[in-house]
C-alpha positions in Angstrom: 95.6 64.2 -82.0 94.6 66.5 -79.2 94.1 70.3 -79.7 95.8 70.7 -76.3 99.6 70.8 -76.2 101.5 68.5 -73.9 103.4 70.0 -71.1 105.9 68.3 -68.7 107.7 69.0 -65.4 110.7 70.3 -67.4 108.9 72.8 -69.6 106.1 73.8 -67.1 107.7 77.2 -66.1 108.3 78.3 -69.7 105.0 77.1 -71.2 102.5 77.7 -68.3 103.9 80.1 -65.7 105.5 82.5 -68.2 102.5 82.5 -70.6 101.0 85.9 -71.4 97.7 84.2 -72.0 95.7 82.4 -69.3 96.4 78.6 -69.4 94.0 75.8 -68.6 96.0 72.7 -67.5 94.4 69.3 -67.7 96.1 66.8 -65.2 95.3 63.4 -66.6 96.6 59.8 -67.0 95.9 57.1 -69.7 94.3 54.7 -67.2 91.8 57.3 -65.9 88.3 56.8 -67.4 86.9 60.2 -66.3 90.1 61.8 -67.9 89.3 60.0 -71.2 85.7 61.2 -71.0 86.8 64.8 -70.5 89.4 64.7 -73.3 87.0 65.7 -76.1 85.7 68.6 -74.0 89.3 69.8 -73.4 89.9 69.7 -77.1 86.6 71.5 -77.9 87.4 74.2 -75.4 90.9 74.6 -76.9 89.4 75.1 -80.3 86.6 77.4 -79.2 88.7 79.6 -76.9 92.1 79.4 -78.6 92.4 83.1 -79.0 91.8 83.8 -75.3 93.1 80.7 -73.6 96.1 78.3 -74.0 95.0 74.7 -73.2 97.7 72.1 -72.2 97.7 68.6 -70.8 100.0 67.1 -68.2 100.3 63.3 -67.9 100.5 62.8 -64.1 101.9 59.3 -64.6 105.0 60.6 -66.4 105.3 63.9 -64.6 105.0 63.8 -60.9 106.7 67.0 -59.7 104.2 69.6 -60.9 101.1 67.7 -59.6 102.8 67.3 -56.2 103.7 71.0 -56.2 100.1 72.0 -56.8 98.5 69.4 -54.5 96.8 67.5 -57.3 95.6 64.3 -55.7 92.6 63.4 -57.9 92.3 63.3 -61.7 91.1 64.8 -63.8 92.0 68.1 -62.2 92.0 71.3 -64.2 93.9 74.4 -63.1 93.3 77.8 -64.7 96.5 79.8 -64.4 96.8 83.5 -65.1 100.0 85.5 -64.6 101.7 82.4 -63.0 99.0 82.0 -60.3 96.2 79.5 -60.0 92.9 81.4 -60.4 90.5 78.4 -60.4 90.5 74.7 -59.9 88.0 72.1 -61.3 88.1 68.5 -60.1 86.4 65.6 -61.8 84.4 65.0 -64.9 81.4 67.2 -65.8 79.1 68.1 -68.7 80.7 70.3 -71.4 78.5 73.3 -70.8 79.2 73.3 -67.1 82.9 72.9 -67.7 83.1 75.7 -70.3 81.1 78.0 -68.0 83.4 77.4 -65.0 86.4 78.2 -67.2 85.1 81.2 -69.0 83.8 82.8 -65.8 87.4 83.1 -64.5 89.1 84.3 -67.7 
């Protein structure tokens, strides 16, 4: 089971946009190999930064409204959202250290 919570089109506003804590959103799909490769890194980040960062996953195959709203056209895409605004975007798979550094630099 993932350390990141699932989010959907219908609960996006309440879980992500209204969060008091910064939120890292993982846009993914089951058929996406790079998404599966990044999944353990997403879980590790959720465990390591759980006190400073909320980490959620949105399945783009089942939820198409939010990815369209944010212009997500490639997966995996990661959005760091603070105070309801996108503060940073990461696209594609990358090594864990690089991924963590990119996220923590924008917290």
